[in-house]
A tleap script that builds the chain and sets N, CA, C and O, in Angstrom:
source leaprc.protein.ff14SB
mol = sequence {
  NMET THR ILE MET TYR LYS LYS ILE MET ASP
  MET ASN GLY ASN ASP TYR ALA TYR GLY VAL
  VAL ARG THR SER ASP ASN GLU PHE VAL PRO
  PHE ASP PRO SER LEU PRO ASP TYR GLN VAL
  TYR LEU GLN TRP VAL ALA GLU GLY ASN THR
  THR GLY GLU ALA ASP LEU PRO PRO ILE TYR
  VAL GLU THR CASP
}
set mol.1.N position { -21.700 -9.336 -35.372 }
set mol.1.CA position { -23.438 -9.287 -35.221 }
set mol.1.C position { -23.025 -7.194 -35.184 }
set mol.1.O position { -22.410 -7.098 -34.122 }
set mol.2.N position { -23.086 -6.012 -35.685 }
set mol.2.CA position { -22.540 -5.126 -35.012 }
set mol.2.C position { -23.539 -4.888 -34.100 }
set mol.2.O position { -24.694 -5.253 -34.321 }
set mol.3.N position { -23.098 -4.108 -32.738 }
set mol.3.CA position { -23.731 -3.121 -32.229 }
set mol.3.C position { -24.265 -1.873 -32.857 }
set mol.3.O position { -23.468 -0.956 -33.054 }
set mol.4.N position { -25.686 -1.711 -33.239 }
set mol.4.CA position { -25.967 -0.402 -33.574 }
set mol.4.C position { -26.663 0.540 -32.581 }
set mol.4.O position { -27.145 1.622 -32.917 }
set mol.5.N position { -26.680 0.051 -31.339 }
set mol.5.CA position { -27.615 1.189 -30.570 }
set mol.5.C position { -26.731 0.512 -28.976 }
set mol.5.O position { -26.193 -0.570 -28.743 }
set mol.6.N position { -26.966 1.945 -28.019 }
set mol.6.CA position { -26.493 0.940 -26.584 }
set mol.6.C position { -27.319 1.638 -25.330 }
set mol.6.O position { -27.450 2.862 -25.317 }
set mol.7.N position { -27.539 1.310 -24.911 }
set mol.7.CA position { -28.079 1.635 -23.335 }
set mol.7.C position { -27.230 2.903 -23.080 }
set mol.7.O position { -26.090 3.044 -23.521 }
set mol.8.N position { -27.881 3.799 -22.338 }
set mol.8.CA position { -26.730 4.898 -21.759 }
set mol.8.C position { -27.061 4.935 -20.196 }
set mol.8.O position { -28.183 4.883 -19.691 }
set mol.9.N position { -26.104 5.015 -19.691 }
set mol.9.CA position { -25.899 4.897 -17.981 }
set mol.9.C position { -26.117 6.404 -17.440 }
set mol.9.O position { -25.570 7.377 -17.960 }
set mol.10.N position { -27.131 6.485 -16.142 }
set mol.10.CA position { -26.622 7.879 -15.516 }
set mol.10.C position { -25.487 7.418 -14.645 }
set mol.10.O position { -24.817 6.398 -14.812 }
set mol.11.N position { -25.307 8.746 -13.230 }
set mol.11.CA position { -23.993 8.957 -13.153 }
set mol.11.C position { -23.448 8.407 -11.911 }
set mol.11.O position { -22.342 8.454 -11.373 }
set mol.12.N position { -25.087 7.629 -11.499 }
set mol.12.CA position { -25.710 6.978 -10.695 }
set mol.12.C position { -25.223 5.627 -10.955 }
set mol.12.O position { -25.077 4.745 -10.109 }
set mol.13.N position { -24.924 5.528 -12.538 }
set mol.13.CA position { -24.943 3.925 -12.225 }
set mol.13.C position { -25.668 2.450 -13.283 }
set mol.13.O position { -25.370 1.410 -13.870 }
set mol.14.N position { -27.032 3.576 -12.855 }
set mol.14.CA position { -28.141 2.791 -13.465 }
set mol.14.C position { -28.660 3.173 -14.885 }
set mol.14.O position { -28.381 4.329 -15.202 }
set mol.15.N position { -29.493 2.309 -15.989 }
set mol.15.CA position { -29.699 2.207 -17.311 }
set mol.15.C position { -30.850 3.709 -17.055 }
set mol.15.O position { -31.867 3.822 -16.370 }
set mol.16.N position { -30.169 4.624 -17.890 }
set mol.16.CA position { -31.024 5.718 -18.622 }
set mol.16.C position { -32.466 4.985 -19.509 }
set mol.16.O position { -32.571 4.279 -20.511 }
set mol.17.N position { -33.418 5.578 -18.549 }
set mol.17.CA position { -34.776 5.239 -19.023 }
set mol.17.C position { -35.228 6.082 -20.303 }
set mol.17.O position { -36.433 6.306 -20.407 }
set mol.18.N position { -34.664 6.398 -20.943 }
set mol.18.CA position { -35.583 7.908 -21.623 }
set mol.18.C position { -35.024 7.393 -23.393 }
set mol.18.O position { -35.818 7.604 -24.310 }
set mol.19.N position { -33.811 6.816 -23.668 }
set mol.19.CA position { -34.168 6.873 -24.512 }
set mol.19.C position { -32.252 5.785 -24.687 }
set mol.19.O position { -31.728 5.138 -23.780 }
set mol.20.N position { -31.640 6.005 -26.291 }
set mol.20.CA position { -30.195 4.851 -26.100 }
set mol.20.C position { -29.946 6.106 -27.326 }
set mol.20.O position { -30.730 6.918 -27.818 }
set mol.21.N position { -28.180 5.787 -27.598 }
set mol.21.CA position { -27.326 6.159 -28.091 }
set mol.21.C position { -27.206 5.381 -29.551 }
set mol.21.O position { -27.121 4.172 -29.332 }
set mol.22.N position { -27.167 5.720 -31.160 }
set mol.22.CA position { -27.520 5.009 -31.543 }
set mol.22.C position { -25.756 4.836 -32.316 }
set mol.22.O position { -25.432 5.717 -33.112 }
set mol.23.N position { -24.741 3.697 -32.015 }
set mol.23.CA position { -23.590 3.883 -32.497 }
set mol.23.C position { -22.894 4.585 -33.739 }
set mol.23.O position { -21.878 5.279 -33.696 }
set mol.24.N position { -23.815 4.192 -35.091 }
set mol.24.CA position { -23.061 4.649 -36.084 }
set mol.24.C position { -22.647 6.325 -35.840 }
set mol.24.O position { -21.498 6.603 -36.183 }
set mol.25.N position { -23.572 7.582 -35.219 }
set mol.25.CA position { -23.721 8.495 -35.307 }
set mol.25.C position { -23.074 9.116 -34.335 }
set mol.25.O position { -22.447 10.172 -34.414 }
set mol.26.N position { -23.367 7.926 -32.731 }
set mol.26.CA position { -23.885 8.648 -31.458 }
set mol.26.C position { -24.466 9.250 -31.133 }
set mol.26.O position { -23.953 9.781 -30.147 }
set mol.27.N position { -26.079 9.891 -31.467 }
set mol.27.CA position { -26.545 10.446 -31.957 }
set mol.27.C position { -27.738 9.545 -30.727 }
set mol.27.O position { -27.835 8.318 -30.755 }
set mol.28.N position { -28.509 10.377 -29.775 }
set mol.28.CA position { -29.045 10.476 -28.942 }
set mol.28.C position { -30.385 10.220 -28.977 }
set mol.28.O position { -31.037 11.176 -28.555 }
set mol.29.N position { -31.401 8.759 -29.518 }
set mol.29.CA position { -32.093 8.610 -29.976 }
set mol.29.C position { -33.482 8.130 -28.794 }
set mol.29.O position { -33.889 7.023 -28.442 }
set mol.30.N position { -33.883 9.439 -28.462 }
set mol.30.CA position { -34.650 9.549 -26.806 }
set mol.30.C position { -36.445 8.448 -27.091 }
set mol.30.O position { -37.010 8.685 -28.159 }
set mol.31.N position { -36.927 7.707 -26.423 }
set mol.31.CA position { -37.766 6.912 -26.465 }
set mol.31.C position { -39.597 7.901 -26.792 }
set mol.31.O position { -40.613 8.181 -26.155 }
set mol.32.N position { -39.198 8.029 -27.769 }
set mol.32.CA position { -40.864 8.799 -27.635 }
set mol.32.C position { -41.223 8.500 -29.323 }
set mol.32.O position { -40.594 8.951 -30.281 }
set mol.33.N position { -41.975 7.940 -29.346 }
set mol.33.CA position { -43.041 7.081 -29.937 }
set mol.33.C position { -43.141 8.217 -31.702 }
set mol.33.O position { -42.906 8.009 -32.893 }
set mol.34.N position { -43.530 9.154 -31.020 }
set mol.34.CA position { -43.424 10.511 -32.604 }
set mol.34.C position { -42.716 10.558 -33.198 }
set mol.34.O position { -43.037 10.918 -34.331 }
set mol.35.N position { -41.476 10.304 -32.999 }
set mol.35.CA position { -39.979 10.590 -33.881 }
set mol.35.C position { -39.614 9.408 -34.472 }
set mol.35.O position { -39.483 8.287 -33.980 }
set mol.36.N position { -39.470 9.795 -35.566 }
set mol.36.CA position { -38.587 8.277 -36.962 }
set mol.36.C position { -38.228 7.347 -35.881 }
set mol.36.O position { -38.760 6.395 -35.310 }
set mol.37.N position { -36.727 8.222 -35.804 }
set mol.37.CA position { -35.510 7.379 -35.221 }
set mol.37.C position { -35.404 6.028 -34.652 }
set mol.37.O position { -34.833 4.957 -34.854 }
set mol.38.N position { -36.822 6.995 -33.264 }
set mol.38.CA position { -36.812 5.639 -32.767 }
set mol.38.C position { -38.104 4.776 -33.045 }
set mol.38.O position { -38.758 4.121 -32.234 }
set mol.39.N position { -38.332 4.966 -34.576 }
set mol.39.CA position { -39.597 4.089 -35.036 }
set mol.39.C position { -38.640 2.886 -35.701 }
set mol.39.O position { -39.106 1.765 -35.908 }
set mol.40.N position { -37.073 3.280 -36.057 }
set mol.40.CA position { -36.401 2.230 -36.392 }
set mol.40.C position { -35.657 1.303 -35.929 }
set mol.40.O position { -35.205 0.179 -36.149 }
set mol.41.N position { -35.702 2.715 -34.743 }
set mol.41.CA position { -34.479 1.755 -33.314 }
set mol.41.C position { -36.328 0.527 -32.849 }
set mol.41.O position { -35.700 -0.528 -32.761 }
set mol.42.N position { -36.887 0.363 -32.742 }
set mol.42.CA position { -37.637 -0.274 -32.746 }
set mol.42.C position { -37.901 -1.612 -33.601 }
set mol.42.O position { -37.784 -2.708 -33.054 }
set mol.43.N position { -38.225 -1.506 -34.822 }
set mol.43.CA position { -37.800 -2.082 -36.553 }
set mol.43.C position { -36.712 -3.002 -35.622 }
set mol.43.O position { -36.856 -4.178 -35.285 }
set mol.44.N position { -35.732 -2.215 -35.355 }
set mol.44.CA position { -34.306 -2.931 -35.277 }
set mol.44.C position { -34.369 -4.034 -33.980 }
set mol.44.O position { -33.993 -5.203 -34.077 }
set mol.45.N position { -34.911 -3.430 -32.776 }
set mol.45.CA position { -35.651 -4.475 -31.658 }
set mol.45.C position { -36.249 -5.423 -32.278 }
set mol.45.O position { -35.547 -6.406 -32.042 }
set mol.46.N position { -37.314 -5.822 -33.078 }
set mol.46.CA position { -38.187 -6.421 -33.502 }
set mol.46.C position { -37.761 -7.733 -34.572 }
set mol.46.O position { -38.181 -8.856 -34.851 }
set mol.47.N position { -36.665 -6.825 -34.958 }
set mol.47.CA position { -36.278 -7.876 -36.007 }
set mol.47.C position { -35.251 -8.926 -35.363 }
set mol.47.O position { -34.320 -9.466 -35.960 }
set mol.48.N position { -35.643 -9.119 -33.911 }
set mol.48.CA position { -34.001 -9.999 -33.191 }
set mol.48.C position { -33.049 -9.017 -32.587 }
set mol.48.O position { -32.907 -9.364 -31.415 }
set mol.49.N position { -32.301 -7.912 -32.845 }
set mol.49.CA position { -31.213 -7.431 -32.541 }
set mol.49.C position { -31.514 -7.136 -30.913 }
set mol.49.O position { -32.604 -6.876 -30.404 }
set mol.50.N position { -30.152 -7.262 -30.232 }
set mol.50.CA position { -30.056 -6.686 -28.628 }
set mol.50.C position { -29.159 -5.080 -28.667 }
set mol.50.O position { -28.138 -4.846 -29.313 }
set mol.51.N position { -29.634 -4.486 -28.102 }
set mol.51.CA position { -29.059 -3.203 -27.761 }
set mol.51.C position { -27.724 -3.553 -26.926 }
set mol.51.O position { -27.624 -4.594 -26.277 }
set mol.52.N position { -26.515 -2.392 -27.026 }
set mol.52.CA position { -25.904 -2.858 -26.160 }
set mol.52.C position { -25.461 -2.078 -24.289 }
set mol.52.O position { -25.707 -1.011 -23.727 }
set mol.53.N position { -24.929 -2.997 -24.021 }
set mol.53.CA position { -24.574 -2.431 -22.648 }
set mol.53.C position { -24.111 -1.133 -22.667 }
set mol.53.O position { -23.402 -0.642 -23.546 }
set mol.54.N position { -24.605 -0.485 -21.490 }
set mol.54.CA position { -23.838 0.922 -21.186 }
set mol.54.C position { -22.699 1.513 -21.292 }
set mol.54.O position { -22.091 0.444 -21.351 }
set mol.55.N position { -21.910 2.246 -21.365 }
set mol.55.CA position { -20.497 1.967 -21.094 }
set mol.55.C position { -20.488 2.938 -19.141 }
set mol.55.O position { -21.082 3.809 -18.506 }
set mol.56.N position { -19.756 2.295 -19.068 }
set mol.56.CA position { -19.460 2.992 -17.447 }
set mol.56.C position { -19.410 4.755 -17.679 }
set mol.56.O position { -19.018 5.526 -18.554 }
set mol.57.N position { -20.153 4.862 -16.136 }
set mol.57.CA position { -19.936 6.867 -16.662 }
set mol.57.C position { -18.910 7.712 -15.986 }
set mol.57.O position { -18.666 7.672 -14.780 }
set mol.58.N position { -18.554 8.185 -16.526 }
set mol.58.CA position { -17.292 9.263 -16.571 }
set mol.58.C position { -16.797 9.533 -14.559 }
set mol.58.O position { -17.512 10.137 -13.761 }
set mol.59.N position { -15.223 8.776 -14.177 }
set mol.59.CA position { -15.493 9.013 -12.951 }
set mol.59.C position { -14.657 10.737 -13.399 }
set mol.59.O position { -14.032 11.185 -14.360 }
set mol.60.N position { -15.191 11.317 -11.864 }
set mol.60.CA position { -15.130 12.745 -11.737 }
set mol.60.C position { -14.109 12.316 -9.874 }
set mol.60.O position { -14.286 11.675 -8.837 }
set mol.61.N position { -13.050 13.247 -10.557 }
set mol.61.CA position { -12.353 13.260 -8.907 }
set mol.61.C position { -12.014 14.955 -8.784 }
set mol.61.O position { -11.778 15.671 -9.757 }
set mol.62.N position { -12.044 15.351 -7.548 }
set mol.62.CA position { -12.470 16.480 -7.011 }
set mol.62.C position { -10.308 16.965 -6.899 }
set mol.62.O position { -9.712 15.888 -6.871 }
set mol.63.N position { -9.427 18.004 -6.851 }
set mol.63.CA position { -8.874 18.440 -7.095 }
set mol.63.C position { -8.538 19.786 -6.374 }
set mol.63.O position { -9.117 20.855 -6.568 }
set mol.64.N position { -7.511 19.557 -5.513 }
set mol.64.CA position { -7.648 21.097 -5.015 }
set mol.64.C position { -7.025 22.343 -5.941 }
set mol.64.O position { -7.130 23.509 -5.559 }
savepdb mol mol.pdb
quit
């Protein structure tokens, strides 16, 4: 099964609670019931699909 949506991780390593990323075009889909993209996501989940895990956040290294 192809993962079509992935969770997002914040800089502290926590799941971002406001949306997911659609992997086909890297588009952010906010959790907003008024948006058609969110309704498509909900239907996709209702069909038994599972949202993929988030990628690790980037590691920032301070350099002099």
